[in-house]
N, C-alpha and C positions, 0 to 999 in steps of 0.2 A: 176808837172802832166802834164802841159799845155805841154811842150817838148816831153813830154812821149807820149802823145796823138796825137801828130803831128798838133795841133793849135799852126797857127800863131799869135804871139802878140807881144806888144812893151808896152814897159813900161818907165814912166817919171818921175824922181824924183821932188818934190816941195816941198813948205811948209806944214806945218799939217792943213787940212781941216778938219771943225767938222760939218758944215753945207754946204744944197745946197747954200745957201746966200754967204757964204763966198767962196765957189769954185765958182762963176762968171768968176770974172777976169781969172781965170786958165783956163777957159773953153774954152776962146776965142783963145789960142793959141794949144788946143786940138780938129779939128773938130770932129764931130760926134756925136753919142748921149751920153749922161750923167745919171747919175743915182742917185735914192732916195731907201736907200733899206730898209724896215722896216719890223721888227721884233715882228710880233704879235704870238698875244692869245686869247683864247675865255674863256667862264668860265667854262668850264671844264677840262682846262689846255691843251689844242691842240694848240702845237704852228706849223706856217705859217712864212716864209718868203715869204716878196712881193717885186719886183725886177721891181720898177717903171722908164719911163722918169722924169727925174729930174721936171719940169715944171707940172706932172702932179698933177691935185688936187682928192686924190685917194678917191673914196665913200667907206669908212670902213663900212659901213652900208648894202651894196650892194655887197660888198663881201665877207662879212659874209654869205649872204644871198647865194651867189653864191658857196661857199663853202660846206656850211652845216652846218656852223660851230652853237657851243653851246651858244648859248647871243651872246652878241656884241662882237665883234673884240676890240682889247683895248691891247697898247703898252706893249710889256712884258720889267719887269723891268732889267736895267745892268746886274745886276748879275747873273740871269737868261740867257739873252743873252750869257754873257762873259762864264759861263760856259757851254753852248749849241752851239753855235756858236766858240766859242774860238778867238772872237775878242772883243777889246775895244769899248766903246762906240765913234760914230764918225767914226768906220770905218768897219762896217757892208757892206757886200760883197757877192755875188753867191759864189767867188774863198773861204769863207769858210766853201760849203759842202763836203772840201775833208778833213776834222774833222771828226774821228769819233763821235764824240759828237752828231755832225749836224745832226744823224739820226735820234733823237728824234723828229725832225721835219716832220709835218703831210704832207705836201705840200709845193711846191716852185710855185709861182705864177711868170710868167713875163707879161709884161705890153705888149700889143702889139704894141702901140707909140713907145716904145724904140726900139723894132725889127725891125722898119721901118728905123733905122738908120745903116751907117755901116761907121766905127766901131764901136763898144758900148766901156765905160771906165768904170772899176771898181779900186775900191783900191785892191790893193796884201796883202790882211791881215792887212795892216796898212795903217793909213790916210796921209801918205806922202809921198806917189809916187801914181800914176795911172795907170793902165795896159788898152791898149786897144785891143778888140778882135772880131772878126766879128762875127755877131746875131746867126749865123749857128753854128759857134763852141761853143758859148756861150749855146745855146739849147744840143749839143751834150755834152760840161762838164758838165752839170747838170745832164744829162742823165748818163755821166760816175761817175759820184759822187751816183748814185743807186736810182736817182727820174726821174720821168717822171714830165715833167714842165706842169702847168697848163697854156695858152696861153690866157690873156682875157684883155678885153678893161678898164682898171683897174681905169679908171674916171666915166664909165657905164658898171660895171661889171655883170647885171643884161641884156643889151643886147647883149653879146658877143656869 
């Protein structure tokens, strides 16, 4: 899909990484913005994908209020995440929006802090590689998948 839409990208294979902490050594060789991707749900079952800069301390309470979520946001269970995004735990990525099942998401949120980097890096549906794309192309990719991304400061979403 990246090629079909003319989005410039570069993919680097590496050892499997499951957490931001595990990927710290890898990031030194891959300049740009690195992410953590949060699969979230509210009390009524609405689903959200928050794409944050790796070091952002995401304010989940403020994010829930900014999104108009019902009750507190919590992390979606791994089985629900896999059914919705089509990826395994540790491989959550905005690139999973290409899967039809991702249409179950209510919203995709992109962190302002992450969009300040060029390029930005994400797993290409598995955690044994990372793919770089420009922040402008990331936004266009999300839109091409049928979502209008909300751009928020995920550390202080009520101030965005």
